C-alpha positions as CSV (number, residue, x, y, z in Angstrom):
1,M,-27.2,3.1,23.4
2,S,-23.7,3.5,24.7
3,Q,-21.0,4.1,22.1
4,K,-17.3,3.6,22.4
5,T,-15.3,6.6,21.2
6,K,-11.7,6.6,20.0
7,K,-9.7,9.5,21.3
8,N,-6.4,8.9,19.7
9,K,-5.9,12.4,18.2
10,G,-8.8,12.0,15.9
11,I,-7.5,8.7,14.4
12,K,-10.1,6.1,13.6
13,L,-8.5,2.8,12.8
14,I,-9.9,0.3,10.3
15,K,-8.5,-3.2,11.0
16,K,-9.3,-6.0,8.5
17,S,-8.2,-9.5,7.9
18,N,-6.2,-9.9,4.7
19,D,-8.7,-12.5,3.7
20,L,-11.4,-9.8,3.8
21,I,-9.3,-7.4,1.8
22,E,-8.8,-10.1,-0.9
23,A,-12.4,-11.3,-0.8
24,R,-14.7,-11.0,-3.8
25,Y,-17.5,-8.5,-3.4
26,R,-18.8,-5.3,-4.9
27,F,-20.0,-2.3,-3.0
28,D,-21.1,1.1,-4.4
29,I,-19.8,4.2,-2.8
30,W,-22.6,4.6,-0.2
31,E,-22.4,0.9,0.8
32,T,-18.6,1.4,1.2
33,R,-19.2,4.5,3.4
34,V,-21.6,2.7,5.7
35,F,-19.4,-0.5,6.0
36,T,-16.3,1.6,6.6
37,S,-18.1,3.7,9.3
38,I,-19.0,0.5,11.1
39,L,-15.5,-0.8,11.0
40,S,-14.1,2.4,12.4
41,E,-16.2,1.8,15.6
42,I,-14.8,-1.7,16.2
43,E,-12.2,-1.6,19.1
44,Q,-9.1,-3.8,19.0
45,S,-10.1,-5.2,22.4
46,D,-13.7,-6.2,21.2
47,E,-14.3,-9.9,21.6
48,D,-17.8,-9.7,20.1
49,F,-19.7,-7.5,17.8
50,R,-22.0,-4.8,19.2
51,V,-24.9,-3.1,17.6
52,Y,-23.3,-0.3,15.7
53,R,-25.1,3.0,15.3
54,V,-24.2,5.0,12.2
55,Y,-25.4,8.7,12.4
56,L,-26.1,10.5,9.2
57,R,-24.4,13.6,10.7
58,D,-21.2,11.7,11.2
59,I,-21.3,10.3,7.6
60,I,-21.9,13.9,6.3
61,K,-19.0,15.2,8.4
62,E,-16.5,12.4,7.7
63,F,-17.1,12.1,4.0
64,S,-17.8,15.8,3.3
65,I,-21.2,15.0,1.8
66,N,-23.6,17.7,0.6
67,N,-26.8,16.0,-0.4
68,G,-30.4,16.7,0.7
69,D,-31.4,13.1,0.2
70,A,-28.5,11.8,2.3
71,Y,-30.6,9.8,4.8
72,E,-32.4,8.1,2.0
73,L,-29.1,7.1,0.5
74,L,-27.9,5.9,3.9
75,R,-31.1,3.8,4.4
76,Q,-30.8,2.3,0.9
77,A,-27.2,1.4,1.4
78,T,-28.1,-0.3,4.6
79,H,-30.9,-2.3,2.9
80,S,-28.6,-3.3,0.0
81,L,-25.8,-4.4,2.4
82,M,-28.4,-6.8,4.0
83,N,-28.4,-8.7,0.7
84,K,-24.6,-8.5,0.0
85,K,-22.3,-11.4,0.4
86,L,-18.5,-11.8,0.7
87,Y,-16.7,-14.6,-1.0
88,V,-13.4,-15.7,0.5
89,N,-11.1,-18.2,-1.3
90,Y,-9.0,-20.6,0.6
91,E,-6.9,-23.7,-0.3
92,Q,-7.6,-27.1,1.2
93,E,-6.1,-30.5,0.2
94,G,-5.0,-29.2,-3.2
95,V,-8.3,-27.6,-4.2
96,I,-9.6,-24.0,-4.0
97,R,-12.7,-23.6,-1.9
98,E,-14.9,-20.5,-1.3
99,K,-16.5,-19.4,2.0
100,I,-19.6,-17.3,1.6
101,Y,-20.4,-14.7,4.3
102,H,-23.5,-12.6,4.9
103,I,-22.4,-9.2,6.2
104,I,-25.3,-7.8,8.1
105,R,-27.6,-9.9,10.3
106,K,-30.1,-7.2,11.3
107,A,-30.7,-3.5,10.7
108,D,-32.9,-0.8,12.2
109,V,-33.7,2.2,10.0
110,M,-36.0,5.2,10.1
111,K,-38.9,4.5,7.7
112,S,-41.0,7.7,7.9
113,V,-41.4,10.8,10.1
114,L,-44.6,11.7,11.8
115,D,-43.2,14.6,13.8
116,E,-40.6,16.7,11.9
117,S,-39.1,17.9,15.2
118,K,-37.9,14.3,15.8
119,R,-36.3,13.9,12.4
120,K,-32.7,15.0,13.2
121,V,-32.3,12.9,16.3
122,N,-33.5,9.8,14.5
123,E,-31.3,10.1,11.4
124,Y,-29.3,7.1,12.1
125,V,-29.2,3.3,11.4
126,D,-28.5,0.5,13.9
127,I,-26.6,-2.4,12.3
128,S,-25.7,-5.8,13.6
129,I,-22.9,-7.7,11.8
130,D,-23.3,-11.4,11.2
131,P,-21.3,-13.3,13.9
132,E,-19.7,-15.4,11.2
133,M,-17.7,-12.3,10.2
134,K,-15.8,-12.4,13.5
135,P,-12.6,-14.2,12.1
136,L,-12.4,-11.4,9.5
137,L,-12.7,-8.4,11.9
138,L,-12.2,-9.3,15.6
139,E,-9.2,-10.4,17.7
140,L,-6.9,-10.4,14.6
141,K,-3.4,-11.6,15.6
142,S,-1.8,-12.1,12.1
143,R,-2.5,-11.5,8.4
144,F,-4.3,-8.2,9.0
145,T,-4.0,-4.7,7.7
146,T,-4.7,-1.5,9.6
147,Y,-5.2,2.1,8.3
148,D,-6.7,5.4,9.4
149,L,-10.2,6.2,8.2
150,Q,-9.1,9.7,7.3
151,N,-7.0,8.3,4.5
152,V,-10.1,7.0,2.6
153,V,-13.0,9.4,3.3
154,K,-12.5,11.4,0.2
155,F,-12.5,8.5,-2.2
156,K,-15.1,8.7,-4.9
157,S,-15.0,5.0,-5.9
158,S,-15.1,1.8,-3.9
159,Y,-12.5,0.3,-6.2
160,T,-10.0,3.0,-5.1
161,L,-10.5,1.8,-1.5
162,R,-9.9,-1.8,-2.5
163,I,-6.7,-0.9,-4.3
164,Y,-5.5,1.2,-1.4
165,E,-6.1,-1.7,1.0
166,H,-4.1,-4.0,-1.2
167,L,-1.2,-1.6,-1.3
168,K,-1.3,-1.1,2.5
169,Q,-0.8,-4.8,2.9
170,Y,2.6,-4.4,1.1
171,E,3.5,-1.0,2.6
172,K,6.8,-2.2,4.0
173,I,7.7,-3.8,0.7
174,G,6.8,-0.9,-1.5
175,K,5.8,-3.0,-4.5
176,R,2.9,-5.2,-5.4
177,T,2.0,-7.0,-8.6
178,M,-1.6,-7.9,-9.2
179,D,-3.2,-9.7,-12.2
180,V,-5.8,-7.8,-14.1
181,E,-8.1,-10.8,-14.0
182,Y,-7.6,-11.0,-10.2
183,L,-8.7,-7.4,-9.7
184,K,-11.7,-7.8,-12.0
185,R,-12.7,-11.0,-10.1
186,I,-12.5,-9.5,-6.6
187,F,-14.2,-6.3,-7.8
188,E,-16.9,-8.4,-9.6
189,L,-16.2,-6.7,-12.9
190,T,-15.5,-9.8,-14.9
191,S,-18.2,-8.9,-17.5
192,E,-17.5,-5.2,-17.6
193,Y,-14.6,-3.3,-19.3
194,P,-13.6,-6.1,-21.7
195,L,-11.0,-3.7,-23.1
196,F,-8.1,-3.2,-20.8
197,A,-7.9,0.5,-21.8
198,N,-11.4,1.1,-20.4
199,F,-10.6,-0.8,-17.2
200,Y,-7.4,1.2,-16.7
201,Q,-9.2,4.5,-17.4
202,K,-12.3,3.9,-15.2
203,V,-10.7,2.0,-12.3
204,I,-6.9,2.3,-12.1
205,E,-6.4,5.9,-13.1
206,P,-8.9,7.4,-10.6
207,A,-7.4,5.2,-7.9
208,Y,-3.9,6.5,-8.8
209,R,-5.0,10.1,-8.5
210,D,-7.0,9.8,-5.3
211,I,-4.5,7.6,-3.4
212,N,-1.7,10.0,-4.2
213,E,-3.8,13.1,-3.3
214,F,-5.7,12.0,-0.2
215,T,-3.8,9.1,1.5
216,D,-0.5,8.3,3.3
217,L,0.8,6.5,0.3
218,T,2.3,7.8,-2.9
219,I,2.2,5.6,-6.0
220,T,5.3,6.4,-8.1
221,N,4.7,4.0,-11.0
222,I,2.3,1.5,-12.4
223,E,4.0,-0.9,-14.8
224,K,1.9,-2.8,-17.3
225,I,3.3,-6.3,-17.6
226,K,2.4,-8.0,-20.9
227,E,2.3,-11.5,-22.3
228,G,2.4,-10.8,-26.0
229,K,0.3,-7.8,-26.7
230,R,-2.1,-8.4,-23.7
231,V,-1.6,-6.7,-20.4
232,E,-1.8,-9.4,-17.8
233,S,-0.6,-7.7,-14.6
234,L,0.0,-4.3,-13.0
235,R,3.1,-3.7,-10.9
236,F,2.5,-0.9,-8.4
237,T,5.5,0.9,-7.0
238,F,4.8,3.1,-4.0
239,H,6.0,4.4,-0.6
240,S,4.7,6.0,2.5
241,K,4.6,9.7,2.7
242,S,6.5,11.5,5.3
243,K,4.5,13.5,7.8
244,E,6.0,16.7,6.4
245,L,4.9,15.7,2.8
246,A,1.5,14.7,4.0
247,K,0.9,18.0,5.7
248,S,2.4,20.2,2.9
249,G,-0.5,19.5,0.5
250,T,2.0,18.5,-2.3
251,R,0.2,18.0,-5.6
252,A,-0.7,14.4,-6.4
253,L,1.3,12.6,-9.0
254,L,-0.7,11.8,-12.2
255,P,-0.4,8.5,-14.1
256,P,1.3,8.8,-17.5
257,S,-1.9,8.6,-19.4
258,V,-3.7,11.3,-17.4
259,K,-2.8,14.9,-18.4
260,P,-3.6,17.9,-16.3
261,E,-5.6,20.7,-17.7
262,K,-3.5,23.2,-19.7
263,N,-4.0,26.1,-17.2
264,E,-2.9,23.8,-14.3
265,L,0.2,22.7,-16.3
266,D,1.1,26.4,-17.1
267,T,0.7,27.4,-13.5
268,T,2.9,24.6,-12.2
269,E,5.6,25.3,-14.9
270,H,5.6,29.0,-14.1
271,A,6.0,28.4,-10.4
272,R,8.9,26.0,-11.0
273,K,10.8,28.5,-13.2
274,D,10.1,31.4,-10.8
275,Q,11.4,29.3,-7.9
276,L,14.7,28.4,-9.8
277,F,15.1,32.0,-11.0
278,L,14.9,33.4,-7.4
279,Q,17.1,30.7,-6.0
280,F,20.0,31.3,-8.5
281,Q,19.4,34.9,-9.4
282,S,22.1,36.4,-7.2
283,I,24.8,34.0,-8.6
284,V,23.8,33.8,-12.3
285,V,22.6,37.3,-12.9
286,G,24.6,39.2,-10.2
287,E,27.9,37.2,-10.2
288,F,28.1,35.8,-13.7
289,G,26.4,38.7,-15.5
290,V,23.8,36.7,-17.4
291,S,20.8,38.8,-18.4
292,P,17.5,38.0,-16.6
293,T,15.7,37.4,-19.9
294,V,18.3,34.9,-21.1
295,F,18.4,33.2,-17.8
296,L,14.6,32.8,-17.7
297,S,14.7,31.3,-21.2
298,E,17.3,28.7,-20.2
299,L,15.1,27.5,-17.3
300,E,12.6,26.1,-19.8
301,N,14.2,22.7,-19.8
302,C,16.5,22.9,-16.8
303,N,16.5,21.5,-13.3
304,E,18.2,22.4,-10.0
305,Q,20.9,19.7,-10.3
306,R,22.0,21.0,-13.7
307,L,22.1,24.5,-12.5
308,E,24.2,23.6,-9.4
309,Q,26.7,21.7,-11.6
310,A,27.0,24.6,-14.1
311,V,27.6,27.0,-11.2
312,R,30.3,24.9,-9.7
313,V,32.1,24.4,-13.0
314,T,31.9,28.1,-13.9
315,R,33.3,29.2,-10.5
316,R,36.2,26.8,-10.7
317,A,37.0,28.0,-14.3
318,L,36.9,31.6,-12.9
319,Q,39.3,30.7,-10.1
320,E,41.7,29.2,-12.6
321,G,41.6,32.4,-14.7
322,K,40.4,30.6,-17.8
323,L,37.3,32.8,-18.6
324,K,37.0,35.8,-20.9
325,N,33.2,35.7,-21.1
326,T,31.8,34.4,-17.9
327,S,28.1,34.7,-18.8
328,G,28.7,32.9,-22.2
329,F,30.6,30.1,-20.5
330,F,27.9,29.6,-17.9
331,I,25.2,29.3,-20.6
332,E,27.3,26.8,-22.5
333,A,28.1,24.9,-19.3
334,L,24.3,24.7,-18.5
335,R,23.3,23.7,-22.0
336,R,26.0,21.1,-22.6
337,E,26.3,20.0,-18.9
338,F,30.1,20.7,-18.8
339,T,32.2,18.7,-16.3
340,D,35.7,18.9,-15.1
341,P,38.0,16.6,-13.0
342,K,36.5,18.0,-9.7
343,E,33.0,17.5,-11.0
344,Q,33.8,13.9,-12.0
345,Q,35.0,13.3,-8.4
346,I,31.8,14.7,-7.0
347,K,29.7,12.5,-9.3
348,Q,31.7,9.5,-8.4
349,K,31.3,10.2,-4.7
350,Q,27.5,10.7,-5.2
351,S,27.3,7.5,-7.2
352,E,29.1,5.6,-4.5
353,A,26.9,7.2,-1.8
354,N,23.8,6.4,-3.8
355,K,24.9,2.8,-4.3
356,K,25.5,2.4,-0.6
357,A,22.1,3.9,0.2
358,L,20.5,1.6,-2.3
359,I,22.2,-1.5,-0.9
360,R,21.1,-0.5,2.6
361,S,17.6,0.1,1.5
362,L,17.4,-3.2,-0.3
363,E,18.9,-5.0,2.7
364,I,16.2,-3.5,5.0
365,Q,13.5,-4.3,2.4
366,L,14.8,-7.9,2.2
367,E,14.8,-8.3,6.0
368,E,11.3,-7.0,6.3
369,L,10.1,-9.1,3.5
370,K,11.6,-12.2,5.1
371,E,10.0,-11.4,8.4
372,Q,6.6,-11.0,6.8
373,Y,7.1,-14.2,4.9
374,K,8.0,-16.0,8.1
375,A,5.0,-14.5,9.9
376,D,2.6,-15.7,7.2
377,I,4.2,-19.2,7.2
378,N,3.9,-19.4,11.0
379,A,0.3,-18.2,10.8
380,Q,-0.5,-20.9,8.3
381,V,1.2,-23.5,10.4
382,R,-0.9,-22.4,13.4
383,T,-4.1,-22.8,11.3
384,L,-3.1,-26.3,10.3
385,T,-2.0,-27.5,13.7
386,E,-4.8,-26.0,15.7
387,S,-7.3,-27.8,13.5
388,N,-5.4,-31.1,13.4
389,V,-2.9,-32.0,16.1
390,Q,-1.8,-35.0,14.1
391,V,0.0,-32.6,11.7
392,T,2.4,-31.6,14.5
393,L,2.9,-35.2,15.7
394,D,3.7,-36.4,12.1
395,A,6.2,-33.5,11.7
396,I,7.9,-34.3,15.0
397,E,8.3,-38.0,14.0
398,A,9.8,-36.9,10.6
399,V,12.3,-34.6,12.4
400,K,13.4,-37.4,14.7
401,D,13.8,-39.7,11.7
402,E,15.6,-37.3,9.4
403,S,17.8,-35.5,12.0
404,K,19.3,-38.5,13.8
405,G,22.8,-37.2,13.2
406,Y,22.0,-33.8,14.8
407,F,20.5,-35.5,17.9
408,A,23.4,-37.9,18.1
409,L,25.9,-35.1,18.0
410,K,24.0,-33.3,20.8
411,G,23.7,-36.5,22.8
412,V,19.9,-36.2,22.8
413,N,17.7,-39.2,23.4
414,T,14.7,-38.5,21.1
415,D,12.5,-40.9,23.0
416,K,12.6,-38.6,26.0
417,L,11.7,-35.4,24.0
418,T,8.3,-34.1,24.7
419,L,5.9,-32.1,22.6
420,N,6.8,-29.1,24.8
421,D,10.5,-29.5,24.0
422,F,9.7,-29.1,20.3
423,R,7.7,-26.0,21.1
424,E,10.2,-24.2,23.3
425,D,13.5,-25.1,21.5
426,K,14.0,-22.6,18.7
427,I,16.0,-25.0,16.5
428,L,13.6,-27.9,17.0
429,R,10.6,-25.7,16.4
430,G,12.2,-24.5,13.1
431,L,12.8,-28.1,12.0
432,V,9.1,-29.0,12.8
433,I,7.9,-26.0,10.8
434,L,10.0,-27.1,7.8
435,Q,8.5,-30.6,8.0
436,I,5.0,-29.3,8.2
437,Q,5.7,-27.2,5.1
438,A,7.2,-30.2,3.3
439,H,4.3,-32.5,4.0
440,N,1.5,-29.9,3.4
441,K,2.8,-28.0,0.3
442,S,-0.6,-27.2,-1.1
443,F,-1.4,-25.0,2.0
444,F,1.8,-22.9,1.5
445,R,1.7,-22.4,-2.3
446,T,0.1,-19.0,-2.3
447,I,2.5,-17.7,0.4
448,E,5.5,-19.1,-1.5
449,A,4.3,-17.7,-4.8
450,T,3.8,-14.3,-3.2
451,Y,7.2,-13.9,-1.4
452,Q,9.8,-16.1,-3.0
453,P,10.0,-14.3,-6.4
454,Q,10.3,-11.0,-4.6
455,I,13.0,-12.3,-2.2
456,Q,15.0,-13.8,-5.0
457,A,14.7,-10.6,-7.1
458,I,16.1,-8.5,-4.2
459,E,18.8,-11.0,-3.5
460,Q,19.9,-11.0,-7.1
461,E,19.9,-7.2,-7.2
462,L,22.0,-7.1,-4.1
463,K,24.4,-9.6,-5.6
464,L,24.9,-7.5,-8.7
465,L,25.3,-4.3,-6.7
466,K,27.9,-5.8,-4.3
467,G,29.8,-7.4,-7.3
């Protein structure tokens, strides 16, 4: 069997339709590994599915598995995937419908071994994906998400992968709010973890840890949004790691309710204090005369910014000849966070710079959000018009009728306008899209509900910042 190999510096891309990411299904960790391995073999140029061969040796290498029964687990996962289904919701004529997909059409596995010398070369499974899955995996032009296989191979839970994929969808935005009931439904956990605390502990916290430790994303906060006393939604705030951060092996952030072991905490705290001591020793001990023991004790509840401020204030006081006890003044400046007129100017400039940076960041975020919103609207328009040309024709007639003043001003005879004119002219095309949205609102509700609150929130924040 010929196999296509990706040679892009070891990167193996997974590309999924957003409909597949948001589908309802439940895989165990081995089913997830097999399915993910298949997806990593799909090329962007593929127009049809092939027979995908999954070697046990590749699974062991990719996912760092050490298990003597690994082939049996691979075979069982393949068998169980044959019986698994995906459920994809979609909206049509004001109702929610559900498409049900079979995942695997055929599988070929090693059942038993008559000659032990042939075992290793036959430790693979051949899998054929059901052709009905093509819209979810092949020739994806819009509403899809891509990521590198290496970001997910160390996950210990299939739920972590699902949450990671949902965040990757919103990577440019950096925030995503998901209802707890939505997550339970797509994970098929509606009858499990009736207590939110258990769901959070068993599903969300492991995802938080593993995504931060192993992937290209860092989750900085998970906000619990309540209605009354009940947690209804979770708002994830996250960002992409820089290449330097990803390579540095920086320790993963832990969610507030997950405490590291005491020895880990002690090691981290000692390292922090040692680094600050070495960084400021020559100034604080050598220049200001603070004893090393006193300085170390002050580092208990101190950070670099406070130290830098205390150093600046102390040096200016020395230059003005105001100090009789330099070491004592520095300690008080550090404890009480002393400021002076110059320090106030520095803080004001930093505040203004931070404000400008925040405004620029929000403006970029708003621009990207609007672009994604527009892309999703256009994708939905294409779906509607490709399945029913009358949708386009009705919208064009509505544009002609409601924009008579515009056409009269331009001296345009609407009777001579062709369908192609409405496709090629940017303004006309925009008017037609608006009419399609206005006359088919039910098809755009989900998109509107996803983007408009976020767009309005950023616009309001920008308005307040700009005064």
